[in-house]
C-alpha positions as CSV (number, residue, x, y, z in Angstrom):
1,M,7.3,65.9,3.5
2,K,5.9,69.2,2.0
3,D,6.6,67.9,-1.5
4,L,4.9,64.6,-0.8
5,V,1.7,66.4,0.4
6,T,1.7,69.1,-2.3
7,K,3.2,67.3,-5.4
8,K,2.3,63.7,-4.4
9,K,6.0,62.9,-4.8
10,T,9.3,63.6,-3.0
11,N,12.7,64.4,-4.5
12,P,14.9,61.3,-4.9
13,I,16.0,59.8,-1.6
14,G,19.0,57.4,-1.1
15,F,18.1,53.9,0.1
16,V,20.0,50.7,0.8
17,S,18.6,47.3,-0.1
18,K,18.1,45.0,2.9
19,K,18.9,41.9,0.8
20,T,21.9,43.0,-1.2
21,G,23.2,46.1,0.5
22,K,23.1,47.9,-2.8
23,K,22.5,51.6,-2.8
24,Y,19.7,53.1,-5.0
25,E,17.6,56.2,-5.3
26,A,13.8,56.4,-5.3
27,C,11.0,58.9,-4.8
28,I,8.3,58.3,-2.3
29,C,5.0,58.9,-4.1
30,I,1.3,58.8,-3.4
31,D,-1.0,57.0,-5.8
32,D,-4.4,58.6,-5.3
33,E,-6.1,56.1,-7.6
34,K,-5.0,53.0,-5.6
35,K,-4.9,55.0,-2.3
36,E,-1.4,53.8,-1.4
37,V,2.1,55.1,-0.8
38,G,4.9,53.6,-2.8
39,L,8.4,54.0,-4.2
40,E,9.2,55.2,-7.7
41,F,12.6,54.1,-8.9
42,N,14.9,56.0,-11.2
43,N,16.0,54.2,-14.3
44,N,19.6,54.2,-13.1
45,S,18.9,52.4,-9.9
46,G,19.7,48.8,-10.7
47,G,18.3,48.5,-14.2
48,K,16.7,50.2,-17.2
49,S,13.1,50.2,-18.1
50,S,12.1,47.1,-20.0
51,G,9.1,48.6,-21.8
52,Y,6.9,46.0,-20.1
53,N,4.6,46.4,-17.1
54,C,4.4,43.8,-14.3
55,P,1.6,41.3,-15.2
56,L,0.7,41.1,-11.5
57,C,0.6,44.8,-10.3
58,G,0.9,46.8,-13.5
59,K,4.0,48.8,-12.4
60,P,7.0,49.0,-14.8
61,L,9.4,46.1,-15.0
62,F,13.1,47.0,-15.0
63,A,15.7,44.9,-16.9
64,N,19.3,44.1,-16.2
65,N,21.6,41.3,-17.3
66,G,19.9,38.9,-14.8
67,G,16.3,39.4,-16.0
68,L,13.2,41.5,-15.4
69,F,12.3,42.8,-12.0
70,C,9.2,44.6,-10.6
71,R,10.3,47.6,-8.5
72,N,7.0,47.6,-6.5
73,E,8.1,46.3,-3.2
74,A,4.7,44.9,-2.4
75,C,4.8,42.8,-5.5
76,G,8.5,42.0,-6.0
77,L,8.1,39.7,-9.1
78,R,11.4,38.5,-10.4
79,I,11.9,36.8,-13.7
80,F,15.4,35.5,-14.0
81,K,17.0,35.1,-17.4
82,N,18.5,31.7,-16.4
83,S,15.6,29.7,-15.1
84,F,15.4,25.9,-14.7
85,G,18.6,25.3,-16.6
86,H,17.4,27.3,-19.6
87,T,18.5,30.8,-20.7
88,L,15.4,32.6,-21.7
89,T,15.5,34.5,-25.0
90,D,14.1,38.0,-25.4
91,G,11.1,36.5,-27.1
92,E,10.5,34.0,-24.4
93,M,10.7,36.7,-21.7
94,R,8.2,38.8,-23.7
95,T,5.8,35.9,-24.0
96,L,6.1,35.1,-20.3
97,V,5.4,38.7,-19.3
98,T,2.6,39.3,-21.9
99,K,0.8,35.9,-21.9
100,G,1.8,34.6,-18.4
101,K,3.5,31.4,-19.7
102,T,6.0,30.2,-22.3
103,K,5.7,27.6,-24.9
104,T,7.1,24.1,-24.1
105,M,10.9,24.1,-24.0
106,T,13.8,21.9,-23.0
107,L,14.7,22.5,-19.3
108,V,17.4,20.9,-17.2
109,N,16.9,19.7,-13.6
110,K,19.5,19.9,-10.8
111,V,21.2,16.7,-11.7
112,G,21.6,17.7,-15.3
113,K,18.7,15.6,-16.8
114,E,16.8,17.3,-19.6
115,Y,13.0,17.4,-19.6
116,E,10.2,19.2,-21.4
117,G,8.2,21.8,-19.6
118,F,6.9,25.4,-19.8
119,L,7.3,28.3,-17.4
120,Y,4.4,30.3,-16.0
121,I,4.0,33.2,-13.5
122,D,2.3,32.0,-10.3
123,P,0.3,35.0,-9.1
124,D,-0.2,33.6,-5.5
125,N,3.6,33.2,-4.8
126,K,4.7,36.0,-7.2
127,E,7.3,33.8,-8.9
128,V,8.1,31.9,-12.0
129,K,7.4,28.1,-11.8
130,V,7.6,25.2,-14.2
131,D,4.8,22.9,-15.3
132,F,4.6,20.0,-17.7
133,P,2.6,19.5,-20.9
134,K,-0.1,17.0,-20.8
135,K,0.8,13.9,-22.7
136,N,-1.7,12.0,-24.8
137,K,-1.5,8.7,-23.1
138,T,-3.2,5.6,-24.4
139,Y,-4.9,3.5,-21.7
140,K,-6.0,-0.2,-21.8
141,K,-8.2,-2.0,-19.3
142,T,-6.3,-4.7,-17.4
143,G,-8.7,-6.5,-15.1
144,I,-10.1,-3.7,-13.0
145,L,-7.3,-1.2,-13.7
146,W,-6.7,1.1,-16.6
147,L,-3.0,1.3,-17.2
148,P,-1.0,3.3,-19.8
149,V,0.1,1.1,-22.7
150,F,3.8,1.7,-22.0
151,L,3.4,0.3,-18.5
152,M,1.6,-2.8,-19.8
153,K,4.5,-3.6,-22.0
154,K,6.8,-3.6,-19.0
155,I,4.5,-5.7,-16.9
156,T,3.8,-8.4,-19.5
157,R,7.5,-9.0,-20.3
């Protein structure tokens, strides 16, 4: 406690993850700027520094074979390398972290069907989600309804 008060940081302390049971070390530290107490993880505690900061909280993201992970427990953003049936490349991971979304890519649903979509970081739920590109649809008026042209072909057959 003396180190925490005087140096704003403790020596590394051993912890055990509630979710995985994995052991790791972290220092308890005080962030005067944000007026909060948090954990600072060592690079050998479940990953190496990715060189990127979390787009949601600004803390460092750590990388391992599974993806990128924010070590700020209050944030907890996780970006898995295998998402929505697609293995993200390093470039796609970089784009997702720096721009908040990827370009349109081929994804695979749970039953194995391919579709086009892009991944984005949802700041409210602190997770990666998928969205779909807007298609340029041509509409024609049929009576009082406007229907996409591809539907009209099916109806008139």
